[in-house]
C-alpha positions in Angstrom: 7.6 37.3 22.8 8.0 40.3 20.6 6.6 40.5 17.1 10.0 39.8 15.5 10.5 36.6 17.6 7.0 35.4 16.7 7.6 35.9 13.0 11.0 34.1 13.3 9.3 31.1 14.8 6.6 31.0 12.1 9.1 31.5 9.3 11.3 28.8 10.6 8.4 26.4 10.8 7.2 27.3 7.3 10.8 26.8 6.0 11.0 23.4 7.6 7.7 21.8 6.6 7.7 23.2 3.1 11.1 21.6 2.6 9.7 18.4 4.0 11.8 18.5 7.2 9.0 17.4 9.5 11.4 16.7 12.4 12.5 20.3 12.5 8.9 21.5 11.9 7.7 19.6 14.9 10.1 21.5 17.1 8.0 24.6 16.5 4.6 23.1 17.3 3.0 22.8 20.7 1.8 19.4 21.7 -1.8 20.7 22.0 -1.8 22.8 18.8 -5.2 23.5 17.2 -5.3 23.8 13.4 -8.3 25.3 11.7 -9.0 25.6 8.0 -12.2 25.7 5.9 -11.8 22.0 5.3 -10.7 20.6 8.6 -9.9 21.2 12.3 -7.1 19.2 14.0 -5.9 19.1 17.6 -2.6 17.8 18.6 0.9 17.8 17.2 0.9 14.3 15.9 -2.2 14.8 13.7 -1.0 18.2 12.7 2.4 16.9 11.5 0.8 14.0 9.8 -1.4 16.5 7.9 1.6 18.6 6.9 3.5 15.5 5.8 0.7 14.5 3.5 0.2 18.0 2.2 3.9 18.7 1.6 3.8 16.0 -1.1 1.4 18.2 -3.1 3.6 21.3 -3.1 7.0 22.3 -4.5 9.5 22.6 -1.6 9.3 26.3 -1.1 7.1 29.2 0.0 7.2 32.9 -0.6 6.0 35.5 2.0 4.1 38.4 0.5 3.4 40.3 3.7 3.2 39.9 7.4 1.9 41.8 10.5 2.6 40.9 14.1 1.5 41.5 17.6 3.0 40.2 20.8 1.5 36.8 20.6 0.8 36.2 16.9 1.5 36.8 13.3 -0.7 37.0 10.2 1.1 36.1 7.0 0.0 36.3 3.4 2.2 33.9 1.3 2.4 31.7 -1.8 2.7 28.0 -1.9 3.4 26.4 -5.2 1.8 23.2 -6.6 4.1 20.5 -8.1 3.4 22.2 -11.5 4.6 25.5 -10.1 1.2 27.2 -10.0 1.0 29.6 -7.0 -1.7 29.3 -4.4 -2.3 32.3 -2.1 -2.7 31.6 1.6 -3.5 33.7 4.6 -2.5 32.3 7.9 -2.7 33.5 11.5 -0.5 31.8 14.1 -0.7 32.2 17.9 2.7 31.6 19.4 3.6 31.1 23.0 7.0 30.2 24.5 8.5 29.7 21.0 5.8 27.2 20.0 2.8 27.5 17.6 -0.3 27.0 19.7 -2.9 27.7 17.1 -3.0 28.1 13.3 -5.9 29.5 11.4 -5.5 29.0 7.6 -7.6 30.4 4.7 -6.6 29.6 1.2 -7.8 29.1 -2.3 -7.6 25.3 -3.0 -8.2 25.8 -6.8 -4.6 25.5 -7.8 -4.4 22.1 -6.1 -7.7 20.8 -7.7 -6.8 21.7 -11.3 
């Protein structure tokens, strides 16, 4: 896949899960996805979608991309999520994408807005 296609997959996935459309979000996730963040590591689409479902209840249903950079297999995005009170949380996320599916996601973010 080229960089634009990889970014399109990730953007569509982000649009879906942040708007709480987990059925559509699941279409962009490989069955054996690996998700890594400072707080947890998950393997498998079912656990990943369950985590997104729970987390989506803690955010406003939107996200805003700040910047992105791509290569042939992945994309690094810097973006904002918003708490239910509207406070922005900055996230950096690298996605490995193969055959139109997210294979691996590595997330780093400041949890402070969600803890306040």
